[in-house]
Phi, psi and omega in degrees: 000133179287166181302319180298314181291325176298318177297320178294320180296315178298319177298316176297320178297314178296319180298321177294318179295321176297317179300316183290322180295322178291312186292320185255023180305131179089351180248089188300322180298311179294323176300314182292313184294319180293322179295320177295318179295315178302311179300316179303315181296318180291320177295321179300331184248012185292345180271001179302134182233336179290130181301323178295316180295317180297316179299318177297317180294320177296319177296320178296321179294318178298316179296321179295317177298316177300312181300312181298317182287326189249346184242356181243132175234123181283121176279142179242137178289130179260178187289342178273000179091003178260180178248142182246131178240127182234088178292148180261180180298333180289348180263004182303128178091352181281155176270130181270122176247120179271123178292156180291163177300326180296318181292318180296320180295322180293332183279348182272000000 
């Protein structure tokens, strides 16, 4: 991989980590697991040499960063035992999907 592509890969990696830190702020499990998954995916593909394959992987990383930043909102448990969701301006126009009670119970 050339120096330019290596720089793009590093930039995409950092953007993904920033997106997960913003989205999962305060949720240590998700912060840890998402960082592990991002690193795993980059290490899994670090041997890519084809320009087409590298371009595809970089585009997937950009899409993942956008998805994490704009399509995921972290629900927070409130003092009454319910969950509070506070979408930001970056979530404007997104469809809100409320997870089932079973899924929420598994995540606690």
